[in-house]
N, C-alpha and C positions, 0 to 999 in steps of 0.2 A: 615056232620051234624055239626051245630054250637053249642058250649058248652055255658052254662051259664057264664057270665063273671062279676066280681064284680067291675064294671067301677067306683063306688063311692070311691073305695079304692086307686085309682091311681093318682100319681101326674103328670102324662102325659096321653095322650090318647092312648089307647092300638092299636096295630096293627090291621088291618082288619083280620077277620076270614079266614081261609083257608080250602080247600076242605078235608074232612075227619078229621077235627079237634078234634072232640070228646069232652067230658065233662071236665069241669075244674078240674085240678089235679096239684100237685106240683112234679118236676122231678129234678134229677141230672143226668147229662150225662157223661160218662167216657169210655174210651177204656179198662178199668180194669174190668174184668168179676167177680172178686172175693170180691167186696165191700159188705159190710152189715151195719157197724156201722159208723156213720159220726160225727166227733167231731169238735167242733168250732175251727176256726183258722183265722189268720190274714193274708188277701191277700198281696202277695209280692208287688203288684203294690199300695197298700195304707197301709203302715205300721202304720199309726196313727188310723186306724179303729178298733174298738173293735172286738174281735174274734166271729166268727158267722158260722153257716152252711148256705150255700147259696142254694137256689133253684130257679128254672124258671118255670112260669106256662104253661100250655098247650098252651096258646095263642101264647106265645113267645118262645116256645120250638124249632121252626125251626131255631132260631139263633144259636142253637147248634148242628145242624146236619152236622157237620164238625169234621175233626181230631182236637184234643184238641189245638194244636199250630197253626192251620191254620189261617192266618190273614184274616178277612173278614169284609165287610161292608154290613149293612141290612138297607133298607129305606122302608118307607111306608108313604102315604099322611095322613094328619090330617084335622081337620075342618078349620084351619088356613093356610093351604097350599095354595098358590096363583095359579091362573090359569096358569101362565107362568110356574111355577114349576111342576105342573102337567103334562103340556105338555112336559117340558124339560126332565123329568125323566121317565114318564110313556106313553107318547103319541104315541110310537111306540110299545106298549105292551098291552096285554089284561090282564095282572096281575096288582094286586094291592100291591104286595110286590116284591122287587127286592133284590137279594143277589148277592154280587160280591166277587170273589176270583181271586188270581193271577194263571196264567198258570203253574207255577212251582209246585202247590199244587194239580194240577188235577189228577195225578197218585195216590197220597196218598188219595184223595177224593174217588177215585174208589175202592180202596183196603181196606178202613177203615170200621171196624165194631164197632159200639158203643153199649153201654149198658144204657138203661134208668131205673134209680132207682126211685121208687115212694116213696114220703114221706106222712106221716099223716099230713093233712092240719092243724089240731088243733095246732101243735107244732110251726107254722110260723106266722109271722106278715109281712105285706107287706113293702118293702123297699121304700125309697122316689123315686126311679127310678122305674116306672111302669113296671110289668112284672117280677120282681125280688122280692124274699122273703128270710126272715132270720130267724133263730132260734138261741137262745143263749145257748142252752143245747145240749147235745148228742142226735142225732136222729138215729133211726134204719129204714132202708128202708123196706116198706112192700111188694115191687113186684120189679122184675127185667125183663125187656123185651129187647130182641135183635133188634138193628136197623141197618140194612145194606142197601146196594144199596142206598147210600145217593144221588146220582144223581136222581134215580128214586123217592125217597122220596120227592125231590123238584117237580118233574114233576107231580107227583100224587096229590100234594097239590095246584098245580097250582102257584106255587111261581117261578118266572123268576130267574134262576141262570146264571150269567154273568161271563165269564173267560177272564181276560185280563192280559197283560205282567206285568203291575204295577198298583196297585190299587190307587196310589196317585192322578193322575190327576181327577179321579172320585170323591175321598174323599174329595178333595179341593173344588170341586164344591158343594158337599153336604153340608159341613160345613157351607157355608155361604147361605144356602137356607132355604126354609120354611117347608121342608119335615121333618119328625121325623126320626132319625137315631140311629143306635147301631153299634159301632165298637169294634172288638174284637182282641186281639193278633196282633194289627197293628206294634208293635215293631218288628215282625217277617217278615214284608212285604219287598219287594225288595227296595233298595234306589230309591228315586225319583231323577232323573238326575239334580244335580245343587242346590238341596234344602235338608233342614234336613228332617229326617224320623220321627220327632216327630210331629204327626198330631194330630188335634183335635179329641176329642172323643176316644182316645186310652184306652185300658183296658187290 
């Protein structure tokens, strides 16, 4: 089922819908089962940012179907993606979204159980980066759902999950391409032989 998506609020084109997406909602994913109240904080990766409570919408929630510290790269085509890049990144797949992790994280991916906390939509405004939303005041979750079998979650959503020894060869190709991308926890990735591990798009 495809949920309604407020595309006019986005600074970038959203990812394609996925199988079983469900309606628009805002979520926070955590391995902690006992959260309830979320207070604004400043991200360690962006100390100049004002304190905020961060949420991700349903369309982009699969980017968080991972252990919290797992480095991953997520890509999808947009209207400006060239034919060559569509073929390069998606030509051998029936999927329109591709997620990549490193093989050292596969065991933790299998064992991980997440908890999805749902937030009241009216408390949030869209962030400049499409898919993310922020609130400047304390927010209380209205619902908590368990999310396990993260490999199965990807399979059922028809999102391709690739496992590779090092994410960097893939990621350096992505950063210079016309696909849309989101990278998370890339500072935890295995070193790229002979290169700096500080890659573009790191969060």
